[in-house]
mmCIF file of the N, C-alpha and C atoms, coordinates in Angstrom:
data_MODEL
# 
_entry.id   MODEL 
# 
loop_
_atom_site.group_PDB 
_atom_site.id 
_atom_site.type_symbol 
_atom_site.label_atom_id 
_atom_site.label_alt_id 
_atom_site.label_comp_id 
_atom_site.label_asym_id 
_atom_site.label_entity_id 
_atom_site.label_seq_id 
_atom_site.pdbx_PDB_ins_code 
_atom_site.Cartn_x 
_atom_site.Cartn_y 
_atom_site.Cartn_z 
_atom_site.occupancy 
_atom_site.B_iso_or_equiv 
_atom_site.pdbx_formal_charge 
_atom_site.auth_seq_id 
_atom_site.auth_comp_id 
_atom_site.auth_asym_id 
_atom_site.auth_atom_id 
_atom_site.pdbx_PDB_model_num 
ATOM 1   N N  . MET A 1 1  ? -24.559 43.234 -52.318 1.00 0.00 ? 1  MET A N  1 
ATOM 2   C CA . MET A 1 1  ? -22.991 43.827 -53.445 1.00 0.00 ? 1  MET A CA 1 
ATOM 3   C C  . MET A 1 1  ? -21.903 43.500 -51.960 1.00 0.00 ? 1  MET A C  1 
ATOM 4   N N  . PRO A 1 2  ? -21.223 42.695 -51.898 1.00 0.00 ? 2  PRO A N  1 
ATOM 5   C CA . PRO A 1 2  ? -19.838 43.066 -50.555 1.00 0.00 ? 2  PRO A CA 1 
ATOM 6   C C  . PRO A 1 2  ? -19.759 44.169 -50.440 1.00 0.00 ? 2  PRO A C  1 
ATOM 7   N N  . GLN A 1 3  ? -19.290 44.790 -49.582 1.00 0.00 ? 3  GLN A N  1 
ATOM 8   C CA . GLN A 1 3  ? -18.866 46.450 -48.724 1.00 0.00 ? 3  GLN A CA 1 
ATOM 9   C C  . GLN A 1 3  ? -17.390 46.184 -48.359 1.00 0.00 ? 3  GLN A C  1 
ATOM 10  N N  . ILE A 1 4  ? -16.613 46.364 -49.102 1.00 0.00 ? 4  ILE A N  1 
ATOM 11  C CA . ILE A 1 4  ? -14.983 46.527 -48.609 1.00 0.00 ? 4  ILE A CA 1 
ATOM 12  C C  . ILE A 1 4  ? -14.339 47.187 -47.929 1.00 0.00 ? 4  ILE A C  1 
ATOM 13  N N  . SER A 1 5  ? -15.258 48.607 -48.050 1.00 0.00 ? 5  SER A N  1 
ATOM 14  C CA . SER A 1 5  ? -15.264 49.888 -47.402 1.00 0.00 ? 5  SER A CA 1 
ATOM 15  C C  . SER A 1 5  ? -16.060 50.969 -47.396 1.00 0.00 ? 5  SER A C  1 
ATOM 16  N N  . TYR A 1 6  ? -15.487 51.513 -46.414 1.00 0.00 ? 6  TYR A N  1 
ATOM 17  C CA . TYR A 1 6  ? -16.806 52.988 -45.617 1.00 0.00 ? 6  TYR A CA 1 
ATOM 18  C C  . TYR A 1 6  ? -15.730 53.767 -45.461 1.00 0.00 ? 6  TYR A C  1 
ATOM 19  N N  . PHE A 1 7  ? -15.516 54.818 -46.034 1.00 0.00 ? 7  PHE A N  1 
ATOM 20  C CA . PHE A 1 7  ? -14.912 56.343 -45.751 1.00 0.00 ? 7  PHE A CA 1 
ATOM 21  C C  . PHE A 1 7  ? -15.827 57.025 -46.226 1.00 0.00 ? 7  PHE A C  1 
ATOM 22  N N  . LEU A 1 8  ? -16.359 58.460 -44.873 1.00 0.00 ? 8  LEU A N  1 
ATOM 23  C CA . LEU A 1 8  ? -16.459 59.825 -45.311 1.00 0.00 ? 8  LEU A CA 1 
ATOM 24  C C  . LEU A 1 8  ? -17.815 59.872 -45.850 1.00 0.00 ? 8  LEU A C  1 
ATOM 25  N N  . GLY A 1 9  ? -18.317 58.403 -45.681 1.00 0.00 ? 9  GLY A N  1 
ATOM 26  C CA . GLY A 1 9  ? -19.425 58.226 -46.670 1.00 0.00 ? 9  GLY A CA 1 
ATOM 27  C C  . GLY A 1 9  ? -19.686 57.561 -48.023 1.00 0.00 ? 9  GLY A C  1 
ATOM 28  N N  . VAL A 1 10 ? -18.543 57.644 -48.358 1.00 0.00 ? 10 VAL A N  1 
ATOM 29  C CA . VAL A 1 10 ? -18.123 56.565 -49.589 1.00 0.00 ? 10 VAL A CA 1 
ATOM 30  C C  . VAL A 1 10 ? -17.725 55.476 -49.093 1.00 0.00 ? 10 VAL A C  1 
ATOM 31  N N  . VAL A 1 11 ? -18.639 54.100 -49.900 1.00 0.00 ? 11 VAL A N  1 
ATOM 32  C CA . VAL A 1 11 ? -18.911 52.867 -50.225 1.00 0.00 ? 11 VAL A CA 1 
ATOM 33  C C  . VAL A 1 11 ? -18.067 52.044 -50.919 1.00 0.00 ? 11 VAL A C  1 
ATOM 34  N N  . ILE A 1 12 ? -17.144 51.500 -50.771 1.00 0.00 ? 12 ILE A N  1 
ATOM 35  C CA . ILE A 1 12 ? -16.740 50.514 -51.504 1.00 0.00 ? 12 ILE A CA 1 
ATOM 36  C C  . ILE A 1 12 ? -17.120 49.364 -51.586 1.00 0.00 ? 12 ILE A C  1 
ATOM 37  N N  . ARG A 1 13 ? -17.703 48.790 -53.110 1.00 0.00 ? 13 ARG A N  1 
ATOM 38  C CA . ARG A 1 13 ? -18.222 47.394 -53.142 1.00 0.00 ? 13 ARG A CA 1 
ATOM 39  C C  . ARG A 1 13 ? -17.326 46.815 -54.341 1.00 0.00 ? 13 ARG A C  1 
ATOM 40  N N  . MET A 1 14 ? -16.988 45.314 -53.832 1.00 0.00 ? 14 MET A N  1 
ATOM 41  C CA . MET A 1 14 ? -17.037 44.660 -55.485 1.00 0.00 ? 14 MET A CA 1 
ATOM 42  C C  . MET A 1 14 ? -17.786 43.343 -55.523 1.00 0.00 ? 14 MET A C  1 
ATOM 43  N N  . PHE A 1 15 ? -18.165 42.930 -57.225 1.00 0.00 ? 15 PHE A N  1 
ATOM 44  C CA . PHE A 1 15 ? -18.643 41.398 -56.758 1.00 0.00 ? 15 PHE A CA 1 
ATOM 45  C C  . PHE A 1 15 ? -18.110 40.076 -57.367 1.00 0.00 ? 15 PHE A C  1 
ATOM 46  N N  . TYR A 1 16 ? -17.750 38.882 -56.302 1.00 0.00 ? 16 TYR A N  1 
ATOM 47  C CA . TYR A 1 16 ? -16.827 38.253 -56.331 1.00 0.00 ? 16 TYR A CA 1 
ATOM 48  C C  . TYR A 1 16 ? -17.581 37.370 -57.983 1.00 0.00 ? 16 TYR A C  1 
ATOM 49  N N  . MET A 1 17 ? -16.735 37.628 -59.288 1.00 0.00 ? 17 MET A N  1 
ATOM 50  C CA . MET A 1 17 ? -16.632 36.998 -60.428 1.00 0.00 ? 17 MET A CA 1 
ATOM 51  C C  . MET A 1 17 ? -17.319 37.582 -61.469 1.00 0.00 ? 17 MET A C  1 
ATOM 52  N N  . ASP A 1 18 ? -17.701 38.651 -60.677 1.00 0.00 ? 18 ASP A N  1 
ATOM 53  C CA . ASP A 1 18 ? -19.051 39.873 -62.195 1.00 0.00 ? 18 ASP A CA 1 
ATOM 54  C C  . ASP A 1 18 ? -17.875 39.697 -63.089 1.00 0.00 ? 18 ASP A C  1 
ATOM 55  N N  . HIS A 1 19 ? -18.515 40.274 -64.417 1.00 0.00 ? 19 HIS A N  1 
ATOM 56  C CA . HIS A 1 19 ? -18.248 40.520 -65.256 1.00 0.00 ? 19 HIS A CA 1 
ATOM 57  C C  . HIS A 1 19 ? -17.235 41.466 -65.608 1.00 0.00 ? 19 HIS A C  1 
ATOM 58  N N  . ASN A 1 20 ? -16.006 40.855 -66.674 1.00 0.00 ? 20 ASN A N  1 
ATOM 59  C CA . ASN A 1 20 ? -15.152 41.420 -67.107 1.00 0.00 ? 20 ASN A CA 1 
ATOM 60  C C  . ASN A 1 20 ? -15.424 43.084 -67.657 1.00 0.00 ? 20 ASN A C  1 
ATOM 61  N N  . PRO A 1 21 ? -14.207 43.938 -67.800 1.00 0.00 ? 21 PRO A N  1 
ATOM 62  C CA . PRO A 1 21 ? -12.978 44.266 -67.124 1.00 0.00 ? 21 PRO A CA 1 
ATOM 63  C C  . PRO A 1 21 ? -13.190 44.114 -65.310 1.00 0.00 ? 21 PRO A C  1 
ATOM 64  N N  . PRO A 1 22 ? -12.396 43.472 -64.743 1.00 0.00 ? 22 PRO A N  1 
ATOM 65  C CA . PRO A 1 22 ? -12.637 43.885 -63.221 1.00 0.00 ? 22 PRO A CA 1 
ATOM 66  C C  . PRO A 1 22 ? -12.015 45.018 -62.548 1.00 0.00 ? 22 PRO A C  1 
ATOM 67  N N  . HIS A 1 23 ? -13.389 45.291 -61.676 1.00 0.00 ? 23 HIS A N  1 
ATOM 68  C CA . HIS A 1 23 ? -14.181 46.689 -61.419 1.00 0.00 ? 23 HIS A CA 1 
ATOM 69  C C  . HIS A 1 23 ? -14.343 47.020 -59.914 1.00 0.00 ? 23 HIS A C  1 
ATOM 70  N N  . PHE A 1 24 ? -14.411 48.168 -59.359 1.00 0.00 ? 24 PHE A N  1 
ATOM 71  C CA . PHE A 1 24 ? -15.091 48.336 -58.203 1.00 0.00 ? 24 PHE A CA 1 
ATOM 72  C C  . PHE A 1 24 ? -16.244 49.351 -58.101 1.00 0.00 ? 24 PHE A C  1 
ATOM 73  N N  . HIS A 1 25 ? -16.858 49.562 -57.298 1.00 0.00 ? 25 HIS A N  1 
ATOM 74  C CA . HIS A 1 25 ? -18.042 50.483 -57.593 1.00 0.00 ? 25 HIS A CA 1 
ATOM 75  C C  . HIS A 1 25 ? -17.519 51.174 -55.863 1.00 0.00 ? 25 HIS A C  1 
ATOM 76  N N  . ALA A 1 26 ? -17.641 52.816 -56.694 1.00 0.00 ? 26 ALA A N  1 
ATOM 77  C CA . ALA A 1 26 ? -17.417 53.637 -55.343 1.00 0.00 ? 26 ALA A CA 1 
ATOM 78  C C  . ALA A 1 26 ? -19.090 54.349 -55.361 1.00 0.00 ? 26 ALA A C  1 
ATOM 79  N N  . VAL A 1 27 ? -19.607 54.212 -54.233 1.00 0.00 ? 27 VAL A N  1 
ATOM 80  C CA . VAL A 1 27 ? -20.977 54.818 -54.405 1.00 0.00 ? 27 VAL A CA 1 
ATOM 81  C C  . VAL A 1 27 ? -21.472 56.249 -52.951 1.00 0.00 ? 27 VAL A C  1 
ATOM 82  N N  . TYR A 1 28 ? -21.555 57.099 -53.158 1.00 0.00 ? 28 TYR A N  1 
ATOM 83  C CA . TYR A 1 28 ? -21.281 58.187 -52.104 1.00 0.00 ? 28 TYR A CA 1 
ATOM 84  C C  . TYR A 1 28 ? -23.106 58.800 -52.517 1.00 0.00 ? 28 TYR A C  1 
ATOM 85  N N  . ALA A 1 29 ? -23.923 58.950 -51.779 1.00 0.00 ? 29 ALA A N  1 
ATOM 86  C CA . ALA A 1 29 ? -25.541 59.665 -51.335 1.00 0.00 ? 29 ALA A CA 1 
ATOM 87  C C  . ALA A 1 29 ? -25.694 59.063 -53.045 1.00 0.00 ? 29 ALA A C  1 
ATOM 88  N N  . ASP A 1 30 ? -25.903 59.654 -54.209 1.00 0.00 ? 30 ASP A N  1 
ATOM 89  C CA . ASP A 1 30 ? -27.134 59.447 -55.454 1.00 0.00 ? 30 ASP A CA 1 
ATOM 90  C C  . ASP A 1 30 ? -26.256 59.151 -56.408 1.00 0.00 ? 30 ASP A C  1 
ATOM 91  N N  . PHE A 1 31 ? -24.979 59.197 -55.992 1.00 0.00 ? 31 PHE A N  1 
ATOM 92  C CA . PHE A 1 31 ? -23.821 58.828 -57.262 1.00 0.00 ? 31 PHE A CA 1 
ATOM 93  C C  . PHE A 1 31 ? -23.163 58.025 -57.363 1.00 0.00 ? 31 PHE A C  1 
ATOM 94  N N  . GLU A 1 32 ? -22.600 57.133 -58.397 1.00 0.00 ? 32 GLU A N  1 
ATOM 95  C CA . GLU A 1 32 ? -22.078 55.982 -58.221 1.00 0.00 ? 32 GLU A CA 1 
ATOM 96  C C  . GLU A 1 32 ? -20.792 56.341 -59.571 1.00 0.00 ? 32 GLU A C  1 
ATOM 97  N N  . GLY A 1 33 ? -19.791 55.548 -59.018 1.00 0.00 ? 33 GLY A N  1 
ATOM 98  C CA . GLY A 1 33 ? -18.833 55.805 -60.462 1.00 0.00 ? 33 GLY A CA 1 
ATOM 99  C C  . GLY A 1 33 ? -17.892 54.230 -60.121 1.00 0.00 ? 33 GLY A C  1 
ATOM 100 N N  . ILE A 1 34 ? -18.009 53.670 -61.401 1.00 0.00 ? 34 ILE A N  1 
ATOM 101 C CA . ILE A 1 34 ? -17.799 52.497 -61.327 1.00 0.00 ? 34 ILE A CA 1 
ATOM 102 C C  . ILE A 1 34 ? -15.736 52.519 -61.981 1.00 0.00 ? 34 ILE A C  1 
ATOM 103 N N  . ILE A 1 35 ? -14.847 51.905 -61.373 1.00 0.00 ? 35 ILE A N  1 
ATOM 104 C CA . ILE A 1 35 ? -13.640 52.021 -61.558 1.00 0.00 ? 35 ILE A CA 1 
ATOM 105 C C  . ILE A 1 35 ? -12.802 50.667 -62.073 1.00 0.00 ? 35 ILE A C  1 
ATOM 106 N N  . ASP A 1 36 ? -12.347 50.911 -63.525 1.00 0.00 ? 36 ASP A N  1 
ATOM 107 C CA . ASP A 1 36 ? -11.719 48.791 -63.767 1.00 0.00 ? 36 ASP A CA 1 
ATOM 108 C C  . ASP A 1 36 ? -10.655 49.351 -63.440 1.00 0.00 ? 36 ASP A C  1 
ATOM 109 N N  . ILE A 1 37 ? -10.281 48.018 -62.760 1.00 0.00 ? 37 ILE A N  1 
ATOM 110 C CA . ILE A 1 37 ? -8.475  47.423 -62.463 1.00 0.00 ? 37 ILE A CA 1 
ATOM 111 C C  . ILE A 1 37 ? -7.775  47.617 -63.145 1.00 0.00 ? 37 ILE A C  1 
ATOM 112 N N  . ALA A 1 38 ? -6.607  47.924 -63.802 1.00 0.00 ? 38 ALA A N  1 
ATOM 113 C CA . ALA A 1 38 ? -5.962  47.442 -65.156 1.00 0.00 ? 38 ALA A CA 1 
ATOM 114 C C  . ALA A 1 38 ? -4.703  46.468 -64.933 1.00 0.00 ? 38 ALA A C  1 
ATOM 115 N N  . PRO A 1 39 ? -4.439  45.870 -65.449 1.00 0.00 ? 39 PRO A N  1 
ATOM 116 C CA . PRO A 1 39 ? -3.766  44.845 -65.210 1.00 0.00 ? 39 PRO A CA 1 
ATOM 117 C C  . PRO A 1 39 ? -1.554  45.007 -65.318 1.00 0.00 ? 39 PRO A C  1 
ATOM 118 N N  . LEU A 1 40 ? -1.588  44.327 -64.357 1.00 0.00 ? 40 LEU A N  1 
ATOM 119 C CA . LEU A 1 40 ? -0.114  45.084 -64.044 1.00 0.00 ? 40 LEU A CA 1 
ATOM 120 C C  . LEU A 1 40 ? 1.302   44.315 -65.645 1.00 0.00 ? 40 LEU A C  1 
ATOM 121 N N  . VAL A 1 41 ? 1.320   45.264 -66.431 1.00 0.00 ? 41 VAL A N  1 
ATOM 122 C CA . VAL A 1 41 ? 2.011   44.613 -67.356 1.00 0.00 ? 41 VAL A CA 1 
ATOM 123 C C  . VAL A 1 41 ? 3.803   44.975 -67.164 1.00 0.00 ? 41 VAL A C  1 
# 
């Protein structure tokens, strides 16, 4: 998975052409969060 950013031990990653809704993964040690990106309306 491509790494977009790394800061204070947190890695931000995003897949190209991944499933919907658009989202990214934030990983820290053994923890992972999946954050949806809301559309602008």
